[in-house]
N, C-alpha and C positions, 0 to 999 in steps of 0.2 A: 417738801418742795416738789417731790415727784407726783404726789397726789394732786397738787395744784395744777401741774402741767397735763396730767391725764384728765382732770376735769375740764380744763381749758380746751383740750383737744376733742373731748366729748361734746362740749358746746359747739365748737366749730364744725364738727362732723354733723351735729344735729341741724345747725343752720344750713350747711351744704345740702343735707338730705331734704330739708324743707324747701330750699330753692329748686332742687331737682324734681321734687313732687309738683311744685308750682308750675315748673316748665312742662312737665308731662301733662298736667291738667289743662294748661293753656293750649298746648299742642293738640290734645284731643278735642277741645272745644272748637279750635280753629278748623280742624279736620272735619268735624260734624257740620260746621257752617259751610265749608267748601263743597261738601258732598250734597248739601241741600240746595246749592245754587242751581244745578241742572233741573232739579224738580221744580223749583221756583220759576225758571224760565219756561219749562214745559207748561206749567200751570198758567202763566201769563199768556203764552201762545194760544192755548186752548180756550181761554177767556175771550181772546180776540176773535177766534174762530166762531165761538158760540154767539158773540155779538153780531158778527157778519152773517151767520146763518139765520138768526132770528130777525135780521132786517129784510130778508127776502120775503116776497109775497107769493105763496104757493097755491093761490086760489084757482089759478088755471089748471094746474096739475090735478088738484083734488077734484075739480069739476070734471075733468076728463076721465078720472078713475071711477067716478060715480056712474058712468055710462055702462060699466060691467054689470052693475046691479039690475040693468034693464034687459040683459040677455036672458033667453029662455033657460030653464033649469037643465034641460037636456044638453044644450050647447056648453054650458058651464061644466057639466059633468064630463063631457068628452075632452074639453080643454084641460080639465084636471087630470084625466087619465093619460093624456098625451104629454103631461109635464110642461104645460104652457107657463105656469108661474115660475118654475125653476129655470126654464129657458130665458124668460124675460129677465130674471135676476142675473143670470150669466152675461147676457147681452148688456144690461145696464152696468155691471161691474167692469166689463171690458171697455165700454165707452168711457167710464169714469177714469180707469187706468190710463187710457190712451190720452185723455185730456191732461191728466196729472203728468204724464211722461212729456208732454209739450211744454211744461214748466221747467223741465230740466235743462240747464244750459248746454250748448253744444249739440243739441239734437235738432234735426231739420223739422220744419213744419210739414205736416202731411205724411210723416213716416209712421 
C-alpha cells in the first residue's frame, strides 16, 4: 500500500514539475517577445524615416555641390588646409541639432 502511495506521489510530483517547466518556458517566451517589441517599434519608425527621406528631391543640393568641382586646384588645396570641410560639417550638424531641438515640446521657437 505504501508503494502505491509513493508511486502516486511521484506521478503527482512529475505532473507538477512538468507544469512548472511549462510555466517557465511560457514565461521565457513571453519575456523574449516583450523585449523584442522596442526593437520592432524602432525598426518600424526607421522604415518610416527611410521612406520620408527617400521621398525628398536633392537635385538642387547636389547641383550646388558640383560647383566645388569647378574651383581651381590651389583654392581647393587652401580650403582643405584650413579645414573648410570639417567646419562645414560642424555648422551643418549644429543647424540640424537646432532644428531637431525645435521639435521638442516646451522649447521656444528661435531659441
